[in-house]
Kinemage of the C-alpha trace (Angstrom):
@kinemage 1
@onewidth
@group {chain A} dominant
@subgroup {mainchain}
@vectorlist {calphas} color= white
{ca unk a 1} P 11.377 -7.121 11.704
{ca unk a 2} L 13.647 -5.935 14.277
{ca unk a 3} L 17.235 -6.385 15.667
{ca unk a 4} L 19.429 -5.379 13.017
{ca unk a 5} L 20.793 -2.152 11.665
{ca unk a 6} L 19.769 -1.684 7.984
{ca unk a 7} L 21.170 0.344 5.175
{ca unk a 8} L 18.808 3.306 4.654
{ca unk a 9} L 17.446 3.326 0.944
{ca unk a 10} L 17.717 6.609 -0.755
{ca unk a 11} L 14.508 6.792 -2.988
{ca unk a 12} L 11.622 8.390 -1.440
{ca unk a 13} L 8.019 7.312 -1.780
{ca unk a 14} L 5.624 10.029 -2.743
{ca unk a 15} L 2.124 9.718 -1.514
{ca unk a 16} L -1.059 11.733 -2.355
{ca unk a 17} L -4.080 11.593 -0.428
{ca unk a 18} L -6.240 10.994 -3.514
{ca unk a 19} L -4.390 7.862 -4.368
{ca unk a 20} L -6.040 5.994 -1.447
{ca unk a 21} L -9.406 7.623 -1.303
{ca unk a 22} L -10.464 5.421 -4.172
{ca unk a 23} L -9.127 2.443 -2.194
{ca unk a 24} L -11.043 3.389 0.889
{ca unk a 25} L -14.301 4.073 -1.164
{ca unk a 26} L -13.967 0.568 -2.475
{ca unk a 27} L -13.770 -1.157 0.765
{ca unk a 28} L -17.571 -1.552 0.941
{ca unk a 29} L -17.726 -3.566 -2.180
{ca unk a 30} L -18.025 -7.245 -2.028
{ca unk a 31} L -14.710 -9.107 -1.366
{ca unk a 32} L -13.897 -11.425 -4.401
{ca unk a 33} L -10.359 -12.237 -3.874
{ca unk a 34} L -8.201 -13.348 -0.941
{ca unk a 35} L -5.998 -10.507 0.072
{ca unk a 36} L -8.600 -7.768 -0.643
{ca unk a 37} L -9.741 -7.258 3.063
{ca unk a 38} L -6.027 -7.585 4.168
{ca unk a 39} L -5.272 -4.578 1.815
{ca unk a 40} L -8.120 -2.693 3.454
{ca unk a 41} L -6.486 -3.254 6.789
{ca unk a 42} L -2.965 -2.172 5.424
{ca unk a 43} L -4.431 1.108 4.050
{ca unk a 44} L -6.110 1.744 7.428
{ca unk a 45} L -3.020 0.948 9.589
{ca unk a 46} L -0.377 2.941 7.533
{ca unk a 47} L -2.469 5.698 5.771
{ca unk a 48} L -5.163 6.053 8.634
{ca unk a 49} L -2.831 5.753 11.533
{ca unk a 50} L 0.902 5.877 10.188
{ca unk a 51} L 4.146 4.764 11.659
{ca unk a 52} L 3.405 2.789 15.003
{ca unk a 53} L 6.436 3.235 17.223
{ca unk a 54} L 6.537 0.955 20.343
{ca unk a 55} L 4.950 2.735 23.384
{ca unk a 56} L 3.658 5.679 21.247
{ca unk a 57} L 0.112 6.893 20.686
{ca unk a 58} L 0.014 5.410 17.341
{ca unk a 59} L 0.770 2.016 18.704
{ca unk a 60} L -2.027 2.324 20.859
{ca unk a 61} L -4.397 3.481 18.052
{ca unk a 62} L -3.093 0.442 15.872
{ca unk a 63} L -3.800 -1.912 18.973
{ca unk a 64} L -7.379 -0.693 19.289
{ca unk a 65} L -8.014 -1.129 15.655
{ca unk a 66} L -6.968 -4.688 16.035
{ca unk a 67} L -9.177 -5.384 19.017
{ca unk a 68} L -12.129 -3.799 17.299
{ca unk a 69} L -11.801 -5.952 14.197
{ca unk a 70} L -11.140 -9.240 16.305
{ca unk a 71} L -14.190 -8.309 18.579
{ca unk a 72} L -16.515 -8.546 15.303
{ca unk a 73} L -15.620 -12.203 15.145
{ca unk a 74} L -16.534 -15.186 17.303
{ca unk a 75} L -13.385 -15.046 19.274
{ca unk a 76} L -12.226 -14.501 22.933
{ca unk a 77} L -10.402 -11.199 22.847
{ca unk a 78} L -8.016 -10.058 25.308
{ca unk a 79} L -5.168 -7.452 25.815
{ca unk a 80} L -1.850 -8.238 27.571
{ca unk a 81} L -0.270 -5.395 28.883
{ca unk a 82} L 3.581 -5.407 29.587
{ca unk a 83} L 6.322 -2.999 30.739
{ca unk a 84} L 9.867 -3.117 29.455
{ca unk a 85} L 13.038 -0.872 29.781
{ca unk a 86} L 14.609 0.478 26.719
{ca unk a 87} L 17.757 2.653 26.838
{ca unk a 88} L 17.075 3.184 30.316
{ca unk a 89} L 13.358 4.414 29.884
{ca unk a 90} L 10.530 2.475 31.280
{ca unk a 91} L 8.051 1.807 28.409
{ca unk a 92} L 4.508 0.257 28.095
{ca unk a 93} L 3.106 -1.885 25.287
{ca unk a 94} L 0.606 -4.783 24.931
{ca unk a 95} L -0.131 -7.883 23.029
{ca unk a 96} L -3.641 -8.425 21.471
{ca unk a 97} L -4.948 -12.160 21.703
{ca unk a 98} L -7.960 -13.590 19.748
{ca unk a 99} L -8.681 -17.052 20.623
{ca unk a 100} L -10.674 -19.347 18.438
{ca unk a 101} L -11.676 -21.912 20.951
{ca unk a 102} L -12.621 -25.615 20.539
{ca unk a 103} L -14.094 -26.471 23.988
{ca unk a 104} L -13.107 -30.244 23.208
{ca unk a 105} L -9.385 -29.827 23.167
{ca unk a 106} L -6.577 -27.829 24.715
{ca unk a 107} L -4.338 -28.283 21.719
{ca unk a 108} L -3.366 -24.910 19.940
{ca unk a 109} L -1.905 -23.277 17.239
{ca unk a 110} L -0.418 -19.748 17.602
{ca unk a 111} L -0.474 -17.359 14.645
{ca unk a 112} L 1.521 -14.073 15.414
{ca unk a 113} L 2.813 -10.904 13.988
{ca unk a 114} L 4.059 -7.716 15.411
{ca unk a 115} L 1.846 -4.573 14.844
{ca unk a 116} L 4.335 -1.910 15.830
{ca unk a 117} L 6.948 -0.310 13.332
{ca unk a 118} L 10.005 1.935 13.264
{ca unk a 119} L 9.681 5.584 12.987
{ca unk a 120} L 10.819 6.035 9.389
{ca unk a 121} L 8.322 5.034 6.752
{ca unk a 122} L 4.883 3.875 7.443
{ca unk a 123} L 5.501 0.155 8.323
{ca unk a 124} L 3.504 -1.207 5.289
{ca unk a 125} L 5.815 -4.119 4.616
{ca unk a 126} L 6.976 -4.256 8.135
{ca unk a 127} L 4.632 -5.134 9.452
{ca unk a 128} L 1.047 -4.106 8.703
{ca unk a 129} L 1.110 -6.609 6.051
{ca unk a 130} L 1.119 -9.455 8.283
{ca unk a 131} L -1.521 -7.899 10.553
{ca unk a 132} L -3.806 -7.444 7.454
{ca unk a 133} L -3.250 -11.145 6.285
{ca unk a 134} L -3.913 -12.603 9.691
{ca unk a 135} L -7.231 -10.535 10.238
{ca unk a 136} L -8.381 -11.616 7.095
{ca unk a 137} L -7.593 -15.314 7.780
{ca unk a 138} L -9.392 -14.989 11.132
{ca unk a 139} L -12.394 -13.942 9.288
{ca unk a 140} L -12.202 -16.615 6.744
{ca unk a 141} L -11.966 -19.316 9.355
{ca unk a 142} L -14.528 -17.732 11.771
{ca unk a 143} L -17.273 -20.312 11.238
{ca unk a 144} L -15.078 -23.212 10.654
{ca unk a 145} L -14.832 -26.139 13.189
{ca unk a 146} L -11.151 -27.032 13.615
{ca unk a 147} L -9.830 -29.766 15.983
{ca unk a 148} L -7.664 -27.292 17.980
{ca unk a 149} L -7.550 -23.841 19.411
{ca unk a 150} L -6.189 -20.992 17.239
{ca unk a 151} L -4.617 -18.063 19.055
{ca unk a 152} L -3.931 -14.983 16.956
{ca unk a 153} L -1.438 -13.031 18.757
{ca unk a 154} L -0.489 -9.439 17.532
{ca unk a 155} L 2.733 -8.419 19.405
{ca unk a 156} L 3.599 -4.942 20.703
{ca unk a 157} L 7.275 -3.751 20.756
{ca unk a 158} L 8.917 -6.141 18.279
{ca unk a 159} L 11.060 -3.432 16.899
{ca unk a 160} L 12.553 -2.851 20.436
{ca unk a 161} L 13.803 -6.225 20.966
{ca unk a 162} L 11.018 -8.730 20.510
{ca unk a 163} L 9.486 -7.385 23.710
{ca unk a 164} L 5.766 -8.826 23.116
{ca unk a 165} L 6.577 -12.058 21.889
{ca unk a 166} L 9.275 -12.626 24.535
{ca unk a 167} L 6.643 -11.558 27.228
{ca unk a 168} L 3.920 -13.726 25.708
{ca unk a 169} L 6.360 -16.813 25.460
{ca unk a 170} L 7.783 -16.327 29.024
{ca unk a 171} L 4.199 -16.210 30.542
{ca unk a 172} L 3.106 -19.721 28.735
{ca unk a 173} L 2.756 -22.490 31.338
{ca unk a 174} L 4.510 -25.841 30.933
{ca unk a 175} L 1.180 -27.444 30.001
{ca unk a 176} L 0.370 -24.752 27.427
{ca unk a 177} L 3.801 -25.145 25.805
{ca unk a 178} L 3.067 -28.903 25.570
{ca unk a 179} L -0.278 -28.406 24.089
{ca unk a 180} L 1.045 -26.063 21.326
{ca unk a 181} L 1.258 -27.811 17.975
{ca unk a 182} L 3.276 -24.922 16.430
{ca unk a 183} L 3.645 -21.256 16.212
{ca unk a 184} L 3.438 -19.574 12.807
{ca unk a 185} L 5.060 -16.110 12.462
{ca unk a 186} L 4.542 -13.605 9.821
{ca unk a 187} L 6.779 -10.641 9.094
{ca unk a 188} L 7.322 -8.316 6.216
{ca unk a 189} L 5.208 -9.909 3.443
{ca unk a 190} L 5.002 -7.084 0.627
{ca unk a 191} L 8.378 -5.875 -0.560
{ca unk a 192} L 10.687 -9.017 -1.143
{ca unk a 193} L 11.239 -10.433 -4.689
{ca unk a 194} L 10.166 -13.741 -3.660
{ca unk a 195} L 7.954 -15.341 -1.099
{ca unk a 196} L 9.391 -17.786 1.573
{ca unk a 197} L 8.483 -20.111 4.369
{ca unk a 198} L 11.012 -21.332 6.938
{ca unk a 199} L 10.829 -23.936 9.680
{ca unk a 200} L 13.147 -25.901 12.082
{ca unk a 201} L 15.712 -28.670 11.210
{ca unk a 202} L 14.601 -32.051 10.176
{ca unk a 203} L 11.252 -33.246 11.565
{ca unk a 204} L 10.824 -29.864 13.162
{ca unk a 205} L 10.308 -28.391 9.652
{ca unk a 206} L 7.055 -30.115 9.159
{ca unk a 207} L 4.826 -27.027 8.969
{ca unk a 208} L 7.229 -25.528 6.545
{ca unk a 209} L 7.036 -28.656 4.435
{ca unk a 210} L 3.117 -28.665 4.696
{ca unk a 211} L 3.017 -25.007 3.521
{ca unk a 212} L 5.298 -25.720 0.640
{ca unk a 213} L 3.013 -28.622 -0.335
{ca unk a 214} L -0.097 -26.408 -0.190
{ca unk a 215} L 1.815 -23.636 -2.389
{ca unk a 216} L 2.555 -26.390 -4.884
{ca unk a 217} L -0.885 -27.477 -5.183
{ca unk a 218} L -2.297 -23.999 -5.551
{ca unk a 219} L 0.548 -23.095 -7.944
{ca unk a 220} L 1.801 -20.330 -5.697
{ca unk a 221} L 5.464 -19.702 -5.987
{ca unk a 222} L 6.360 -20.169 -2.313
{ca unk a 223} L 10.032 -21.275 -1.571
{ca unk a 224} L 12.511 -21.768 1.235
{ca unk a 225} L 15.764 -20.446 2.177
{ca unk a 226} L 18.094 -22.171 -0.304
{ca unk a 227} L 20.983 -22.550 2.061
{ca unk a 228} L 23.485 -20.487 0.186
{ca unk a 229} L 24.694 -19.014 3.503
{ca unk a 230} L 26.110 -21.867 5.667
{ca unk a 231} L 25.034 -19.794 8.679
{ca unk a 232} L 21.428 -20.308 7.788
{ca unk a 233} L 20.972 -24.143 6.495
{ca unk a 234} L 18.323 -24.924 3.794
{ca unk a 235} L 14.822 -24.265 5.134
{ca unk a 236} L 15.674 -22.381 8.100
{ca unk a 237} L 16.353 -18.791 9.181
{ca unk a 238} L 17.520 -16.535 11.984
{ca unk a 239} L 16.088 -15.539 15.227
{ca unk a 240} L 15.317 -12.117 14.550
{ca unk a 241} L 11.510 -12.002 14.586
{ca unk a 242} L 8.890 -13.161 16.813
{ca unk a 243} L 9.088 -16.906 16.272
{ca unk a 244} L 12.264 -16.841 18.217
{ca unk a 245} L 10.905 -16.896 21.775
{ca unk a 246} L 8.677 -19.993 20.833
{ca unk a 247} L 11.400 -21.862 19.147
{ca unk a 248} L 13.473 -21.305 22.156
{ca unk a 249} L 10.798 -23.262 24.299
{ca unk a 250} L 11.125 -26.103 21.789
{ca unk a 251} L 7.880 -25.315 19.963
{ca unk a 252} L 7.613 -26.159 16.308
{ca unk a 253} L 7.742 -22.926 14.331
{ca unk a 254} L 7.000 -21.778 10.673
{ca unk a 255} L 7.876 -18.344 9.524
{ca unk a 256} L 6.366 -16.564 6.409
{ca unk a 257} L 8.040 -13.661 4.686
{ca unk a 258} L 9.002 -11.887 1.343
{ca unk a 259} L 12.587 -11.117 0.512
{ca unk a 260} L 15.499 -12.352 -1.519
{ca unk a 261} L 18.217 -14.678 -0.041
{ca unk a 262} L 20.361 -14.388 -3.270
{ca unk a 263} L 21.164 -10.814 -2.716
{ca unk a 264} L 23.623 -8.919 -0.273
{ca unk a 265} L 25.035 -10.958 2.587
{ca unk a 266} L 22.637 -13.782 1.639
{ca unk a 267} L 21.062 -13.526 5.128
{ca unk a 268} L 17.513 -12.646 3.738
{ca unk a 269} L 17.974 -8.994 4.713
{ca unk a 270} L 18.354 -7.547 1.258
{ca unk a 271} L 14.782 -7.839 -0.073
{ca unk a 272} L 14.844 -6.674 -3.491
{ca unk a 273} L 17.127 -6.426 -6.561
{ca unk a 274} L 15.620 -3.054 -7.461
{ca unk a 275} L 16.028 -1.196 -4.169
{ca unk a 276} L 17.763 -3.409 -1.779
{ca unk a 277} L 16.119 -3.194 1.763
{ca unk a 278} L 12.785 -1.715 2.126
{ca unk a 279} L 12.080 -2.217 5.613
{ca unk a 280} L 13.182 0.438 8.285
{ca unk a 281} L 13.436 2.912 5.575
{ca unk a 282} L 11.375 5.702 4.469
{ca unk a 283} L 10.375 3.620 1.155
{ca unk a 284} L 8.311 1.257 3.360
{ca unk a 285} L 4.854 2.785 2.397
{ca unk a 286} L 2.187 1.836 -0.048
{ca unk a 287} L 2.736 4.636 -2.571
{ca unk a 288} L 6.285 3.544 -3.031
{ca unk a 289} L 5.671 -0.124 -3.086
{ca unk a 290} L 2.917 0.358 -5.621
{ca unk a 291} L 4.879 2.726 -7.810
{ca unk a 292} L 8.044 0.529 -7.883
{ca unk a 293} L 6.612 -2.846 -7.740
{ca unk a 294} L 3.190 -2.685 -9.458
{ca unk a 295} L 0.769 -5.437 -8.465
{ca unk a 296} L 3.263 -6.972 -5.997
{ca unk a 297} L 1.304 -5.853 -2.794
{ca unk a 298} L -1.829 -7.351 -4.007
{ca unk a 299} L -0.430 -10.394 -5.284
{ca unk a 300} L 1.628 -11.193 -2.054
{ca unk a 301} L -1.350 -10.515 0.116
{ca unk a 302} L -3.516 -12.882 -2.043
{ca unk a 303} L -0.579 -15.551 -1.967
{ca unk a 304} L -0.106 -15.343 1.831
{ca unk a 305} L -3.725 -15.310 2.719
{ca unk a 306} L -4.443 -18.431 0.738
{ca unk a 307} L -1.410 -20.230 2.239
{ca unk a 308} L -2.165 -19.286 5.932
{ca unk a 309} L -5.666 -19.978 5.449
{ca unk a 310} L -5.190 -23.437 3.946
{ca unk a 311} L -2.180 -24.269 6.362
{ca unk a 312} L -4.521 -23.613 9.354
{ca unk a 313} L -7.230 -26.039 7.960
{ca unk a 314} L -4.625 -28.827 6.849
{ca unk a 315} L -2.561 -29.054 9.985
{ca unk a 316} L -4.988 -31.580 11.342
{ca unk a 317} L -4.176 -33.911 8.791
{ca unk a 318} L -0.655 -34.195 10.160
{ca unk a 319} L -1.587 -34.632 13.691
């Protein structure tokens, strides 16, 4: 999540290499629960690679990791490079796109998340969590026949002003915009006390409402912004993540995250009662999250993977 200055948390996360060797060695075991594979991706991105600052060598390593994972699936995979200027410096990044194509239609759903991070912390919550969930969902749906295309888009340089998502949306043709059923954005899924989904006002919130319906059926405690803060009406959110450029083009959006709207300025930026904001702090690493919030990482990955996978199969019922 980008585009705001956040207070720095003061409690440091402590990491020992041995703590994750066990996790890594377990990766060859059969997957039994939704979220297990997402967790493995999370470990690779945060402990194997580390912070993934936009334009850096580590961002490139993360991008190559995502490309490699997508190429294992029955997808059309491409890299969308772009340049941008940040503080008078020319920088380069790229989006990664994996297309699950249905040759019988041009209708599409875009599922997106950024893979870069800030320099402090390891970007586990923000936003390796979402990359892991989307990669696992893509594998779960790989052999499923769906009545539309799915475009899995991993955005570069979100933390430097939504650069990747702005570039992607700007280069969509009018026909492609018209054929886009919706854009589902995921950002910062692990740390927050509660799990949320947001959407547009009125009828523009139908993907959000479908996600809430699925969660209720599955007894997953997904909720939406309660509307305590009049700046953000019930069910909606701000334009600080990768859904914003698509929303600006009139595309129906949904946005999944974990936070706590009842805290702080009641704007969704104070994620936890125990430690305040985790994103953009040194606490954004697996060791800290698992020590301070035992079980939350696995639980949230399980819940969001289940919701996203079901959402992408149930949208057809709403068409």
